[in-house]
C-alpha positions in Angstrom: -5.8 -2.0 0.0 -8.2 -4.7 1.1 -7.6 -8.4 1.0 -9.7 -11.4 0.1 -12.8 -10.0 -1.5 -15.6 -12.4 -1.8 -16.2 -14.1 -5.1 -19.3 -13.2 -7.1 -19.7 -9.7 -5.6 -21.4 -6.9 -7.3 -19.2 -4.1 -8.8 -17.9 -1.8 -6.0 -18.6 1.8 -5.5 -14.9 2.5 -6.3 -15.6 1.4 -9.8 -18.3 4.1 -10.0 -15.7 6.8 -9.2 -16.7 7.2 -5.6 -13.8 7.8 -3.1 -13.4 5.2 -0.4 -14.1 7.8 2.3 -17.3 8.8 0.6 -18.2 5.2 0.0 -17.8 4.4 3.7 -20.1 7.3 4.6 -22.6 6.2 2.0 -22.5 2.6 3.1 -23.2 3.5 6.7 -26.6 4.7 5.6 -27.3 1.9 3.1 -26.5 -1.8 3.5 -28.1 -2.9 0.3 -24.9 -2.8 -1.8 -21.9 -5.0 -1.3 -18.8 -2.9 -1.4 -15.7 -4.6 -2.7 -13.3 -1.7 -2.5 -10.3 -1.2 -0.3 -10.3 -1.9 3.4 -8.9 1.6 4.0 -9.4 5.2 4.6 -7.9 7.7 2.4 -7.0 11.4 2.6 -10.3 13.0 1.7 -10.7 16.7 0.9 -10.3 18.6 4.2 -9.7 22.1 2.9 -6.6 22.4 4.9 -3.9 24.9 4.2 -1.0 23.1 5.8 1.5 20.5 4.5 2.3 18.1 7.3 -0.2 18.8 10.0 0.4 18.8 13.7 3.6 17.2 14.9 5.9 17.6 12.0 6.5 20.8 10.2 7.8 20.6 6.6 10.9 22.6 5.5 10.2 26.1 4.4 9.7 25.9 0.7 12.0 27.9 -1.6 12.8 26.2 -4.9 10.4 26.2 -7.7 9.1 22.6 -8.0 10.0 20.8 -11.1 10.1 17.3 -12.4 13.0 15.3 -10.9 15.2 13.8 -13.6 15.6 10.1 -13.6 19.2 9.0 -13.5 20.6 6.7 -16.2 20.2 3.1 -15.1 23.3 1.5 -13.7 22.8 -2.1 -12.8 23.6 -3.1 -9.2 26.6 -5.5 -9.1 25.6 -9.1 -8.5 27.3 -11.3 -5.9 25.6 -9.6 -3.0 25.2 -12.8 -1.1 22.2 -15.1 -0.6 18.8 -13.6 -0.5 17.3 -12.9 2.9 14.2 -14.5 4.2 11.2 -12.2 4.4 11.4 -12.1 8.2 15.0 -10.9 7.9 13.8 -8.0 5.7 10.8 -6.9 7.8 8.7 -8.0 10.7 6.2 -5.5 12.0 5.0 -2.5 10.1 2.2 -0.1 9.2 0.6 1.2 6.0 0.9 4.9 5.1 -1.6 5.7 2.3 -1.4 9.4 1.9 0.1 9.5 -1.6 -2.7 7.2 -2.8 -5.5 9.1 -1.2 -8.4 10.3 -3.4 -7.0 8.5 -6.3 -9.8 9.6 -8.7 -8.9 13.3 -8.2 -5.9 14.0 -10.4 -3.4 15.3 -9.8 -4.9 16.1 -6.3 -4.2 18.9 -4.0 -1.4 18.8 -1.4 -2.9 19.0 2.1 -6.3 18.5 0.5 -6.2 15.1 -1.2 -2.6 14.1 -0.6 -1.5 14.5 3.0 2.1 14.4 4.3 2.3 12.3 7.4 3.7 14.2 10.5 7.1 13.2 11.9 5.3 12.2 15.1 3.8 9.3 13.4 7.1 7.9 12.2 8.5 8.4 15.8 5.5 6.7 17.4 5.7 3.5 15.4 9.4 3.2 15.7 9.0 3.6 19.5 6.6 0.7 19.5 9.1 -1.6 17.9 7.8 -1.4 14.3 10.5 -1.7 11.7 8.9 -0.6 8.5 6.2 1.3 6.7 4.4 0.4 3.5 4.3 3.6 1.5 1.2 3.6 -0.8 0.9 5.8 -3.9 -0.9 5.8 -7.2 0.8 5.2 -10.5 -0.9 8.2 -12.2 0.5 10.6 -9.6 4.1 9.5 -10.0 3.9 8.9 -13.8 0.9 10.6 -15.5 2.1 9.8 -19.0 2.9 6.2 -19.8 6.6 5.7 -20.6 7.1 9.3 -19.4 9.3 10.7 -16.7 8.4 10.5 -13.0 7.2 13.7 -11.4 6.0 15.3 -14.7 2.9 16.8 -13.1 2.9 18.7 -9.8 0.2 18.3 -7.2 -2.1 21.3 -6.8 -1.9 23.4 -3.6 -4.3 25.8 -2.0 -1.9 28.6 -1.4 1.8 27.7 -1.7 2.8 27.4 -5.3 6.5 27.0 -4.4 6.2 24.1 -2.1 8.8 21.5 -3.3 6.6 18.6 -2.0 4.1 19.4 -4.8 6.5 17.3 -6.9 5.5 13.7 -6.1 9.0 12.5 -6.5 10.2 14.9 -3.9 7.3 13.8 -1.7 8.3 10.2 -1.9 11.9 11.2 -1.0 10.6 13.2 1.8 8.9 10.1 3.2 12.0 8.0 2.7 14.2 10.6 4.5 11.8 10.8 7.5 11.6 7.0 7.7 15.4 6.8 7.6 15.7 9.4 10.4 13.3 7.4 12.6 15.1 4.1 11.9 12.3 2.7 9.8 12.6 0.8 6.5 10.1 1.4 3.6 8.4 -1.0 1.3 7.5 1.0 -1.9 3.9 0.3 -2.8 3.7 3.1 -5.4 1.4 1.3 -7.8 -1.6 1.0 -5.5 -3.8 0.6 -8.5 -5.7 -2.8 -8.3 -4.8 -3.7 -11.9 -5.9 -0.5 -13.6 -5.1 3.2 -14.0 -6.2 6.4 -15.6 -5.0 7.2 -19.0 -5.5 10.2 -21.3 -3.1 12.6 -19.7 -2.1 15.4 -22.1 -0.8 18.1 -19.8 -4.1 17.8 -17.9 -6.6 15.1 -17.0 -9.6 16.6 -18.8 -10.1 13.4 -20.9 -9.1 10.8 -18.4 -10.5 7.3 -18.5 -9.8 4.1 -16.7 -8.0 1.2 -18.5 -6.9 -2.2 -17.3 -3.4 -3.5 -17.2 -2.8 -5.7 -20.3 -5.1 -3.7 -22.5 -3.9 -1.7 -25.5 -4.1 1.4 -23.4 -2.0 0.0 -20.6 0.4 -2.6 -22.1 2.6 -4.8 -19.9 5.6 -2.9 -21.2 4.3 0.4 -19.7 4.0 -1.3 -16.3 7.5 -2.7 -16.6 8.8 0.7 -17.5 7.2 2.3 -14.5 8.5 -0.3 -12.1 12.0 0.1 -13.5 11.8 3.9 -13.2 10.7 3.6 -9.6 13.7 1.4 -8.7 16.1 3.6 -10.6 14.8 6.7 -8.8 14.3 5.3 -5.2 15.9 1.9 -5.0 19.3 3.0 -3.8 17.8 5.1 -0.9 19.0 3.5 2.4 15.5 3.3 3.8 14.1 1.2 0.9 13.8 -2.5 1.7 12.0 -3.5 -1.5 9.3 -2.7 -4.1 5.8 -4.1 -4.3 4.8 -4.3 -7.9 1.1 -3.6 -7.6 -1.6 -3.6 -5.0 -4.4 -6.2 -5.3 -4.8 -6.8 -9.0 -8.2 -8.4 -9.7 -10.8 -9.1 -12.4 -8.5 -8.4 -15.3 -9.5 -9.4 -18.8 -6.1 -11.0 -19.1 -6.7 -13.0 -15.9 -4.1 -14.5 -13.6 -1.9 -15.5 -16.5 -1.8 -11.9 -17.6 -0.9 -10.8 -14.2 1.9 -13.3 -14.1 3.2 -12.0 -17.4 3.0 -8.4 -16.2 5.0 -9.3 -13.2 7.6 -11.2 -15.2 8.2 -8.3 -17.5 8.5 -5.9 -14.5 11.0 -8.3 -12.8 13.0 -8.4 -16.0 13.0 -4.6 -16.3 13.9 -4.1 -12.7 16.9 -6.5 -12.9 18.4 -4.4 -15.7 18.8 -1.6 -13.3 19.1 -3.3 -9.9 20.1 -6.9 -9.4 19.4 -7.2 -5.7 16.4 -5.2 -4.6 13.7 -7.5 -3.1 10.5 -7.6 -5.2 7.1 -8.3 -3.5 4.3 -9.9 -5.5 0.7 -9.5 -4.6 -1.5 -12.4 -5.5 -4.2 -12.1 -8.2 -7.7 -11.7 -6.9 -7.3 -8.9 -4.3 -4.2 -10.7 -2.9 -6.5 -12.8 -0.7 -4.8 -15.1 1.6 -7.9 -17.3 1.9 -8.2 -17.7 -1.9 -4.5 -17.5 -2.8 -4.1 -21.1 -4.0 -7.2 -21.2 -6.2 -6.7 -17.7 -7.7 -3.0 -18.1 -8.3 -2.5 -21.4 -10.2 0.6 -20.2 -12.1 2.2 -17.3 -10.3 4.7 -19.5 -8.6 6.4 -19.9 -12.0 7.8 -16.4 -11.9 11.5 -16.3 -12.4 14.0 -13.9 -10.9 17.7 -14.4 -11.7 18.6 -12.9 -8.3 16.1 -15.1 -6.4 14.7 -12.2 -4.5 10.9 -12.6 -4.9 8.5 -12.4 -2.0 4.8 -13.1 -1.8 2.4 -10.7 -0.2 -1.1 -11.6 0.8 -3.9 -9.5 2.4 -6.7 -10.6 4.7 -9.6 -9.0 6.6 -12.1 -10.6 8.9 -15.5 -9.1 8.0 -18.2 -11.2 6.5 -17.2 -10.6 2.9 -13.4 -10.1 3.6 -13.6 -6.6 2.1 -12.1 -4.7 5.0 -15.0 -2.3 5.0 -16.7 -3.8 8.1 -20.0 -2.1 7.3 -18.4 1.3 7.8 -17.2 0.1 11.2 -20.5 -1.2 12.5 -20.2 -4.9 11.6 -20.3 -7.2 14.6 -17.4 -9.5 15.2 -17.8 -13.2 14.4 -18.4 -15.7 17.1 -15.5 -17.7 15.7 -12.4 -16.2 17.1 -10.3 -18.4 14.8 -11.8 -17.0 11.6 -8.7 -15.0 10.7 -6.5 -18.0 11.4 -8.6 -20.1 9.1 -8.6 -17.6 6.3 -4.8 -17.3 6.5 -4.1 -21.0 6.5 -4.4 -21.5 2.7 -1.7 -19.0 2.1 0.6 -20.6 4.6 -0.1 -24.0 3.0 0.7 -22.7 -0.5 4.0 -21.2 0.7 5.0 -24.5 2.2 4.0 -26.6 -0.7 5.8 -24.3 -3.2 9.0 -24.1 -1.2 8.4 -20.5 -0.2 7.9 -20.8 3.6 10.6 -18.2 4.2 9.3 -15.8 1.5 5.8 -14.9 2.7 4.4 -11.6 3.9 1.0 -10.3 5.1 0.8 -6.9 3.5 -2.6 -5.8 4.9 -4.9 -6.8 7.7 -6.9 -5.0 10.3 -10.2 -4.7 12.1 -12.3 -2.1 14.0 -10.7 -0.9 17.2 -13.4 -2.4 19.4 -13.0 -5.0 22.1 -15.2 -7.6 20.4 -12.7 -7.8 17.5 -9.7 -8.3 19.7 -9.8 -12.2 19.9 -9.9 -12.5 16.1 -7.1 -10.0 15.7 -4.9 -11.4 18.4 -5.2 -15.0 17.1 -4.4 -13.9 13.6 -1.3 -12.0 14.6 0.0 -14.9 16.7 -0.7 -17.4 13.9 1.1 -15.3 11.2 4.1 -14.7 13.5 4.3 -18.3 14.4 4.4 -19.2 10.7 7.3 -16.7 10.2 5.2 -14.2 8.3 6.0 -10.5 8.6 3.0 -8.3 9.2 2.1 -4.9 7.9 -1.1 -3.6 9.5 -3.6 -1.3 8.0 -3.4 1.7 8.5 -2.0 5.0 9.9 -4.2 8.1 9.2 -2.2 11.3 8.9 -4.7 13.9 10.1 -5.7 14.4 13.6 -8.2 12.2 15.5 -9.9 10.8 12.4 -12.8 8.5 13.2 -11.9 5.9 10.6 -12.6 2.5 12.2 -9.1 1.1 11.6 -7.1 4.3 12.4 -4.1 3.1 14.3 -2.7 6.4 15.6 -4.0 7.3 19.1 -6.0 10.4 20.0 -4.1 13.6 20.3 -4.8 17.0 21.8 -4.8 20.4 20.0 -1.0 20.6 20.2 -0.5 17.2 18.6 0.6 15.4 21.8 -0.7 11.9 22.2 -3.4 11.7 25.0 -5.2 8.5 24.1 -4.3 4.9 24.7 -2.5 2.8 22.1 -4.9 0.9 19.8 -5.2 -2.8 20.6 -3.8 -3.9 17.2 -0.6 -1.8 17.8 -0.2 -3.1 21.3 -0.7 -6.7 20.2 1.7 -6.5 17.3 4.3 -4.6 19.3 4.3 -7.3 21.9 4.4 -10.2 19.4 7.7 -12.0 19.5 9.3 -13.4 16.3 
């Protein structure tokens, strides 16, 4: 979930199997290792016995959860009119990462590793003038077996074996329904996998191992199959504005050319089932806005018969662009234009390639401290002035979490908001497009 990682960095703690929340806690006590993981928090094990937390009760479960059948593909008719600019699709939004949380723990426990965002969060961002959420989820949770059905494996649960939201397909639909009720659109980021995934599922994950996209274990065809299944299952939901193929691919053995080929196969597969759904492409190399031109020499050659491709960059403002911010302790730079300068290469690339109306900033953020406000404010203004929609990182679903980029305000024991709006929310809400 983090953008613009520095080149030449040491392998991150995430590659060692450490969760991001644990990595952040570890890093706060040791600055000797450069972390190149995601810029975000995730739902760590809280030992809770609830589903949705304060502010949004889930329906009383009754049906036995089972895998949701994938409907037979039926291509969307063409002739739906010219493609919209990215700014017509979305403008201001926020990331919800709960289905991606604790991605190394499979399948994960509902309300322990995977949290359901309370309705109050949807309502809050809608009231601030936000128009979309970016719903993050991991490939393995939705499709544990390559080329298999979605929803084959249910999430664990501490006490409620009948909860229908244990089925990850039902859980995604639950999010889509809540977003629709709040007047929000959803960008499906359900392959939040950085260019790899676990394989080895055989009814359980006892023998799981990581494998890269483009390897014999995770062929491009499997990725294309997954993307097509997601669009078949969710693409017709009225809340869905588009699909993001994969979050932040990087350091693949197949390189940028392999990432481009994976995208092309996914685009081709999606268009067999839906001719008009917008498709968002993350840049190779952590989707970095700063390094987009140098790390993506050929991605502009992707072809879509429906001309509905959009380009999604990420950018953070800490010294190594990781989005970790030293666990929240890193001091802001003296250069208040740093974020603007890091964004400019992506803006230039869009203009030079004829995509000025097809860009998107899918992740950005900074610690919620006054010293970071000039950098954040200038970045938002620059992106908006260039016509780039913004999705800020991130909403945290459980109450009063201390994560440094938590965007939801403080609440009391009843779930009512008692704290002030975060600066980033206020600034983005006030930004005109």
